[in-house]
C-alpha positions as CSV (number, residue, x, y, z in Angstrom):
1,X,5.8,-12.5,11.5
2,X,8.0,-12.1,14.6
3,X,6.7,-9.8,17.2
4,X,9.0,-7.9,19.5
5,X,8.5,-5.2,22.2
6,X,9.8,-2.7,19.8
7,X,8.0,-3.6,16.6
8,X,7.5,-6.3,14.0
9,X,9.8,-8.1,11.6
10,X,8.1,-9.6,8.5
11,X,9.4,-11.8,5.7
12,X,6.8,-10.5,3.2
13,X,9.4,-8.0,1.7
14,X,12.9,-9.2,1.2
15,X,15.8,-6.8,1.8
16,X,19.3,-8.1,1.8
17,X,20.4,-5.2,4.0
18,X,18.5,-6.7,6.9
19,X,19.6,-9.7,9.0
20,X,17.9,-12.9,7.6
21,X,16.2,-10.9,4.8
22,X,13.5,-9.5,7.2
23,X,12.2,-6.0,7.0
24,X,11.4,-4.0,10.1
25,X,8.0,-2.4,10.6
26,X,7.7,0.1,13.5
27,X,5.3,-0.4,16.3
28,X,2.0,1.4,16.3
29,X,3.3,4.1,18.7
30,X,5.9,5.1,16.1
31,X,3.4,5.4,13.2
32,X,1.5,8.6,12.5
33,X,-2.2,7.9,12.7
34,X,-3.6,11.4,12.3
35,X,-4.8,11.9,8.7
36,X,-3.7,15.6,8.6
37,X,-0.2,14.7,10.0
38,X,0.3,12.0,7.4
39,X,-0.8,14.3,4.5
40,X,1.3,17.2,5.7
41,X,4.4,15.1,6.1
42,X,4.0,13.3,2.8
43,X,3.2,16.5,0.8
44,X,6.2,18.4,2.2
45,X,8.5,15.5,1.8
46,X,7.5,14.8,-1.9
47,X,7.5,18.5,-2.8
48,X,11.0,19.0,-1.4
49,X,12.3,15.9,-3.2
50,X,10.9,17.3,-6.4
51,X,12.9,20.5,-5.8
52,X,9.7,22.6,-5.6
53,X,8.9,25.5,-3.4
54,X,5.3,26.0,-2.2
55,X,4.9,28.7,-4.8
56,X,6.3,26.4,-7.6
57,X,3.8,23.7,-6.6
58,X,1.0,26.2,-6.6
59,X,1.9,27.2,-10.2
60,X,2.0,23.6,-11.4
61,X,-1.2,22.4,-9.6
62,X,-3.5,25.4,-9.7
63,X,-4.0,25.1,-6.0
64,X,-3.4,28.4,-4.1
65,X,-0.1,28.7,-2.2
66,X,-2.2,29.6,0.9
67,X,-4.0,26.2,0.7
68,X,-0.7,24.4,0.3
69,X,0.8,26.2,3.2
70,X,-2.2,25.4,5.4
71,X,-2.1,21.7,4.5
72,X,1.6,21.5,5.3
73,X,1.0,23.3,8.6
74,X,-1.9,20.9,9.4
75,X,-4.4,23.8,9.4
76,X,-6.7,22.6,6.7
77,X,-8.1,19.3,5.3
78,X,-8.3,19.6,1.5
79,X,-11.0,18.2,-0.7
80,X,-10.2,15.1,-2.6
81,X,-10.2,17.0,-5.9
82,X,-7.5,19.3,-4.4
83,X,-5.5,16.2,-3.5
84,X,-5.8,15.0,-7.1
85,X,-4.5,18.3,-8.4
86,X,-1.5,18.2,-6.1
87,X,-0.7,14.5,-6.8
88,X,-0.9,15.2,-10.6
89,X,1.5,18.1,-10.3
90,X,3.9,16.0,-8.2
91,X,3.6,13.0,-10.5
92,X,2.5,10.6,-7.8
93,X,-0.7,8.8,-7.0
94,X,-3.2,10.5,-4.7
95,X,-2.8,7.6,-2.3
96,X,0.9,8.4,-2.0
97,X,0.0,11.7,-0.4
98,X,-2.5,10.3,2.1
99,X,-1.3,6.7,2.9
100,X,0.5,6.2,6.2
101,X,4.0,4.9,5.9
102,X,3.1,1.3,7.1
103,X,1.9,-1.2,4.6
104,X,-1.6,-2.5,5.2
105,X,-1.3,-6.2,6.1
106,X,-4.0,-8.8,6.7
107,X,-1.8,-10.5,9.3
108,X,-0.6,-7.4,11.2
109,X,-3.6,-6.5,13.2
110,X,-2.2,-3.7,15.3
111,X,-0.6,-1.9,12.2
112,X,-3.8,-2.5,10.3
113,X,-6.0,-1.0,12.9
114,X,-3.9,2.2,12.9
115,X,-4.2,2.4,9.2
116,X,-8.0,1.9,9.4
117,X,-8.5,4.7,11.9
118,X,-9.7,7.2,9.4
119,X,-12.2,4.8,7.8
120,X,-13.4,3.6,11.2
121,X,-14.2,7.3,12.0
122,X,-16.0,7.7,8.7
123,X,-18.1,4.5,9.2
124,X,-18.6,4.6,13.0
125,X,-18.4,8.2,14.2
126,X,-18.4,8.7,17.9
127,X,-21.3,10.4,19.7
128,X,-20.8,14.2,19.5
129,X,-18.6,14.0,16.4
130,X,-19.2,13.7,12.7
131,X,-17.7,11.5,10.0
132,X,-16.2,14.4,8.2
133,X,-13.5,17.0,8.9
134,X,-14.9,20.3,10.2
135,X,-12.2,22.4,8.5
136,X,-12.6,21.4,4.8
137,X,-11.3,24.1,2.5
138,X,-13.8,26.8,1.5
139,X,-13.9,26.0,-2.2
140,X,-17.4,25.2,-3.5
141,X,-18.7,21.7,-3.8
142,X,-17.9,20.1,-7.2
143,X,-20.3,17.2,-7.7
144,X,-18.6,16.2,-11.0
145,X,-15.3,16.0,-9.2
146,X,-16.9,13.8,-6.6
147,X,-18.2,11.5,-9.3
148,X,-14.7,11.3,-10.8
149,X,-13.3,10.5,-7.3
150,X,-15.6,7.5,-7.0
151,X,-14.4,6.2,-10.4
152,X,-10.8,6.7,-9.2
153,X,-11.5,4.9,-5.9
154,X,-13.0,2.0,-7.8
155,X,-9.9,1.8,-10.0
156,X,-7.8,1.5,-6.8
157,X,-10.0,-1.4,-5.7
158,X,-9.7,-3.1,-9.1
159,X,-5.9,-2.8,-9.0
160,X,-5.8,-4.4,-5.5
161,X,-4.4,-1.2,-3.9
162,X,-6.4,-1.6,-0.7
163,X,-4.0,0.5,1.4
164,X,-4.3,3.4,-1.0
165,X,-8.1,3.0,-1.2
166,X,-8.5,2.8,2.5
167,X,-6.4,5.9,2.9
168,X,-8.4,7.8,0.3
169,X,-12.0,6.7,0.8
170,X,-12.7,8.4,4.2
171,X,-12.3,11.8,2.6
172,X,-14.5,10.8,-0.3
173,X,-17.2,9.6,2.1
174,X,-16.9,12.9,4.1
175,X,-17.2,15.1,1.1
176,X,-20.2,13.1,-0.2
177,X,-21.9,13.4,3.1
178,X,-21.4,17.2,3.0
179,X,-22.8,17.2,-0.6
180,X,-26.0,15.3,0.5
181,X,-26.6,18.0,3.1
182,X,-25.8,21.1,1.2
183,X,-27.0,20.3,-2.3
184,X,-30.7,20.2,-3.4
185,X,-32.8,18.7,-6.2
186,X,-31.2,16.4,-8.7
187,X,-27.7,17.2,-7.4
188,X,-28.6,16.0,-4.0
189,X,-30.0,12.8,-5.5
190,X,-26.8,12.3,-7.4
191,X,-24.7,13.0,-4.2
192,X,-26.6,10.1,-2.5
193,X,-25.5,7.8,-5.3
194,X,-21.9,8.9,-4.8
195,X,-22.1,8.3,-1.1
196,X,-23.7,4.9,-1.4
197,X,-21.1,3.7,-3.9
198,X,-18.3,5.1,-1.8
199,X,-19.6,3.1,1.1
200,X,-19.8,0.0,-1.1
201,X,-16.3,0.3,-2.4
202,X,-15.0,0.7,1.2
203,X,-16.9,-2.4,2.2
204,X,-15.4,-4.5,-0.6
205,X,-11.9,-3.4,0.4
206,X,-12.6,-4.2,4.0
207,X,-13.7,-7.7,3.1
208,X,-10.4,-8.3,1.2
209,X,-8.4,-7.5,4.4
210,X,-10.7,-9.7,6.5
211,X,-12.6,-7.0,8.3
212,X,-16.0,-8.5,7.5
213,X,-18.0,-6.9,10.3
214,X,-16.7,-3.4,9.4
215,X,-17.4,-4.2,5.8
216,X,-21.0,-5.2,6.7
217,X,-21.4,-1.7,8.4
218,X,-20.2,-0.1,5.2
219,X,-22.6,-2.0,3.0
220,X,-25.5,-1.3,5.3
221,X,-24.7,2.4,5.2
222,X,-24.6,2.1,1.4
223,X,-28.1,0.7,1.4
224,X,-29.3,3.6,3.6
225,X,-27.7,6.2,1.5
226,X,-29.0,4.7,-1.8
227,X,-32.5,4.5,-0.5
228,X,-32.3,8.1,0.8
229,X,-31.6,9.2,-2.8
230,X,-34.2,6.9,-4.3
231,X,-31.6,4.6,-5.9
232,X,-33.2,1.2,-5.5
233,X,-30.8,-0.6,-7.8
234,X,-27.8,0.7,-6.0
235,X,-29.4,-0.3,-2.7
236,X,-30.0,-3.8,-4.1
237,X,-26.4,-4.0,-5.3
238,X,-25.1,-3.1,-1.8
239,X,-27.4,-5.8,-0.4
240,X,-25.8,-8.2,-2.8
241,X,-22.4,-7.2,-1.5
242,X,-23.7,-7.8,2.1
243,X,-24.5,-11.4,1.1
244,X,-20.8,-12.0,0.4
245,X,-20.2,-11.0,4.1
246,X,-22.7,-13.7,5.0
247,X,-20.7,-16.2,2.9
248,X,-17.5,-15.3,4.7
249,X,-19.3,-15.8,8.0
250,X,-20.6,-19.2,6.9
251,X,-24.1,-18.0,7.1
252,X,-25.0,-19.9,4.0
253,X,-28.8,-20.2,4.4
254,X,-28.9,-16.5,5.3
255,X,-26.9,-15.5,2.2
256,X,-29.1,-17.5,-0.2
257,X,-32.4,-16.4,1.3
258,X,-31.2,-12.8,1.4
259,X,-30.3,-12.7,-2.3
260,X,-33.5,-14.4,-3.4
261,X,-35.6,-12.0,-1.4
262,X,-33.9,-8.9,-2.8
263,X,-33.9,-10.4,-6.3
264,X,-37.7,-11.0,-6.1
265,X,-38.2,-7.4,-4.9
266,X,-36.4,-5.8,-7.9
267,X,-37.3,-8.3,-10.6
268,X,-37.9,-6.4,-13.8
269,X,-41.6,-6.2,-14.7
270,X,-40.8,-7.0,-18.3
271,X,-37.8,-9.1,-19.1
272,X,-37.8,-7.9,-22.7
273,X,-37.9,-4.2,-21.7
274,X,-35.5,-4.4,-18.8
275,X,-32.5,-2.1,-18.9
276,X,-29.0,-3.5,-18.8
277,X,-28.5,-2.0,-15.3
278,X,-31.7,-3.8,-14.1
279,X,-30.5,-7.1,-15.6
280,X,-27.0,-6.8,-14.2
281,X,-28.2,-6.0,-10.6
282,X,-30.8,-8.7,-10.7
283,X,-28.5,-11.3,-12.3
284,X,-25.7,-10.7,-9.7
285,X,-28.1,-11.4,-6.9
286,X,-28.9,-14.8,-8.5
287,X,-25.2,-15.5,-8.9
288,X,-24.6,-14.8,-5.2
289,X,-27.5,-17.0,-4.2
290,X,-26.1,-19.8,-6.4
291,X,-22.7,-19.6,-4.7
292,X,-24.3,-19.8,-1.3
293,X,-26.4,-22.8,-2.3
294,X,-23.3,-24.6,-3.8
295,X,-21.3,-24.1,-0.6
296,X,-24.3,-25.4,1.3
297,X,-24.4,-28.7,-0.6
298,X,-27.6,-27.7,-2.4
299,X,-26.2,-28.5,-5.8
300,X,-29.5,-28.9,-7.7
301,X,-30.7,-25.5,-6.3
302,X,-27.4,-23.9,-7.3
303,X,-27.8,-25.2,-10.8
304,X,-31.3,-23.7,-11.1
305,X,-30.1,-20.4,-9.7
306,X,-27.2,-20.3,-12.2
307,X,-29.7,-21.0,-15.0
308,X,-31.7,-17.9,-14.0
309,X,-28.6,-15.8,-13.9
310,X,-27.5,-17.2,-17.3
311,X,-30.9,-16.2,-18.9
312,X,-30.4,-12.6,-17.5
313,X,-26.8,-12.6,-18.9
314,X,-27.8,-13.6,-22.3
315,X,-30.4,-10.8,-22.4
316,X,-27.8,-8.4,-20.9
317,X,-25.1,-9.1,-23.4
318,X,-21.3,-9.5,-23.0
319,X,-20.3,-5.9,-22.5
320,X,-19.9,-4.3,-19.1
321,X,-21.6,-1.1,-18.2
322,X,-19.6,2.2,-18.6
323,X,-16.8,2.1,-16.0
324,X,-16.9,5.9,-15.8
325,X,-20.3,5.9,-14.3
326,X,-20.8,6.3,-10.6
327,X,-22.7,2.9,-10.4
328,X,-21.0,0.0,-12.2
329,X,-22.5,-3.5,-12.3
330,X,-20.1,-6.1,-13.6
331,X,-22.2,-8.8,-15.3
332,X,-22.5,-10.9,-18.4
333,X,-22.2,-14.4,-19.8
334,X,-18.4,-14.6,-19.0
335,X,-19.1,-13.9,-15.3
336,X,-21.8,-16.5,-15.2
337,X,-19.4,-19.0,-16.8
338,X,-16.8,-18.2,-14.1
339,X,-19.3,-18.8,-11.3
340,X,-20.1,-22.2,-12.8
341,X,-16.4,-23.1,-12.5
342,X,-16.5,-21.8,-8.8
343,X,-19.6,-23.9,-8.1
344,X,-17.9,-27.0,-9.5
345,X,-14.8,-26.3,-7.3
346,X,-16.8,-25.9,-4.1
347,X,-18.8,-29.1,-5.1
348,X,-15.5,-31.1,-5.1
349,X,-15.7,-31.7,-8.8
350,X,-12.3,-30.5,-10.2
351,X,-12.6,-32.3,-13.5
352,X,-15.8,-30.6,-14.3
353,X,-14.4,-27.3,-13.1
354,X,-11.5,-27.5,-15.5
355,X,-13.8,-28.5,-18.4
356,X,-16.0,-25.5,-17.7
357,X,-13.0,-23.2,-17.4
358,X,-12.0,-23.9,-21.0
359,X,-15.2,-22.1,-22.0
360,X,-14.2,-18.9,-20.2
361,X,-12.4,-16.5,-22.6
362,X,-8.7,-15.7,-21.7
363,X,-9.6,-12.0,-21.9
364,X,-13.0,-12.3,-20.4
365,X,-14.9,-9.0,-20.3
366,X,-15.2,-8.8,-16.5
367,X,-13.5,-6.7,-13.9
368,X,-10.0,-7.8,-13.0
369,X,-10.7,-9.0,-9.4
370,X,-13.4,-11.3,-10.7
371,X,-11.1,-12.8,-13.3
372,X,-8.2,-13.2,-10.9
373,X,-10.5,-15.0,-8.5
374,X,-11.6,-17.3,-11.3
375,X,-7.9,-18.1,-12.0
376,X,-7.5,-19.1,-8.4
377,X,-10.4,-21.5,-8.8
378,X,-8.6,-23.0,-11.8
379,X,-5.4,-23.3,-9.8
380,X,-7.4,-25.1,-7.0
381,X,-8.9,-27.5,-9.5
382,X,-5.5,-28.2,-11.0
383,X,-4.0,-28.9,-7.6
384,X,-6.9,-31.3,-6.8
385,X,-6.1,-33.1,-10.0
386,X,-2.4,-33.3,-8.9
387,X,-1.3,-31.1,-11.7
388,X,1.1,-29.2,-9.5
389,X,3.2,-27.7,-12.3
390,X,0.1,-26.3,-14.1
391,X,-1.3,-24.9,-10.8
392,X,1.9,-23.2,-10.0
393,X,2.0,-21.7,-13.5
394,X,-1.4,-20.1,-12.9
395,X,-0.3,-18.8,-9.5
396,X,3.0,-17.4,-11.0
397,X,0.9,-15.6,-13.6
398,X,-1.2,-14.0,-10.9
399,X,1.9,-13.0,-8.9
400,X,3.3,-11.2,-12.0
401,X,0.1,-9.6,-13.2
402,X,-1.8,-8.8,-9.9
403,X,0.8,-8.8,-7.1
404,X,-1.0,-6.3,-4.8
405,X,-4.3,-8.3,-5.0
406,X,-2.7,-11.7,-4.6
407,X,-0.9,-10.8,-1.4
408,X,-4.3,-10.5,0.4
409,X,-5.8,-13.7,-0.9
410,X,-6.0,-16.4,1.8
411,X,-7.4,-18.7,-0.8
412,X,-4.1,-18.4,-2.7
413,X,-2.1,-19.2,0.5
414,X,-4.2,-22.3,1.1
415,X,-3.6,-23.6,-2.5
416,X,0.2,-23.0,-2.2
417,X,0.3,-24.7,1.2
418,X,-1.3,-27.8,-0.3
419,X,1.1,-27.7,-3.2
420,X,4.1,-27.4,-0.9
421,X,2.9,-30.2,1.5
422,X,2.2,-32.5,-1.4
423,X,5.8,-32.5,-2.6
424,X,8.2,-35.2,-1.3
425,X,11.2,-34.1,-3.3
426,X,12.9,-30.7,-3.6
427,X,10.4,-27.9,-4.4
428,X,10.5,-26.4,-7.9
429,X,12.0,-22.9,-8.0
430,X,8.8,-21.3,-9.3
431,X,6.7,-22.8,-6.4
432,X,9.3,-21.5,-3.9
433,X,9.0,-18.0,-5.4
434,X,5.2,-18.0,-5.1
435,X,5.4,-19.4,-1.5
436,X,7.9,-16.8,-0.5
437,X,5.7,-14.1,-2.0
438,X,2.7,-15.3,0.0
439,X,4.7,-15.9,3.2
440,X,3.9,-19.7,3.1
441,X,6.6,-21.7,4.9
442,X,8.6,-24.1,2.7
């Protein structure tokens, strides 16, 4: 990236109309950072491009023309369910309505901070303020719509659309907070589950863009919300997520001890009678503890921890939990097998990693980011074995199937840098393509 007093030029996106193939990103001062301003501008622009009047959009979406008018005049902050209705009527994603015009970039700190403003306000409200808009529209709370919004937010995360997710999740958090205050009984308990999972999803996205401290705040808030609603398993899963922050911070002893402590606390009383949710939550804690031990050079301990996780996975079975539920725990034998590969990679045993990888199904029944991360482990092991063409083939596959996700992976950049630096002759065209995509100098 080249910084100028006027803005930034980046080679991440090629455009032949620009000198040298660089695309200009405006400076922060030129970027709208007010959430209502962004929404109002995007909604009006897309509506006009579709050739629709406000009345036409109201007819298509079922949203009142008065609400549409207020949104475009920046007089009202709509509920997330209202945004979904408008997006569907306009044939765009919800994130297209609420995402600022800049692209979220892990290497553009100033632009990233402006994009994160709404989420920072949701996670770290200033004294005398609240984490939610004071002028939400007056339609009644719809808990089922909130639950669907959590599922949709999680789908954005699984697709690697972190910019869209970070634009959308502050509204989800705000509405869930309102729900926990205004609802009672079982509905309030369910609202706390929605809030906890919304915090957790936000935390995972923040880790991906290298905002570990803010991600830790989100996970801690998720723990608090889950416990307030009596959701001990969701709280434990948020604590498992927090352990991955510790790993990023090189707090390896803390990560292992943390996971073992939480796992002991929620250990099922009867292994035979344990529910799949209990087994998944418990097993994921052992997996995280094993990865911390492996990175800490405690290979025997890591193997023991993986054995415990494997026993839980066998009992759990191969199928994931229902992805349409508010709380989703991704676990099973395939995920344990992928973590075994990861442990071999971090233990500097690429030959064993590649042997173990052959046991992982091509269409493993795990969530996409977990499988994509596993494929990076395979590429790393191939590079260690000086199988550059095979490693490049895996990276090319990821670039074609998961481009949004791959762009944020520093691990992928490190692998490509090694491949580029190991070549003494002209670089193969496919490696150049991947390097160019990840902004790795060649």
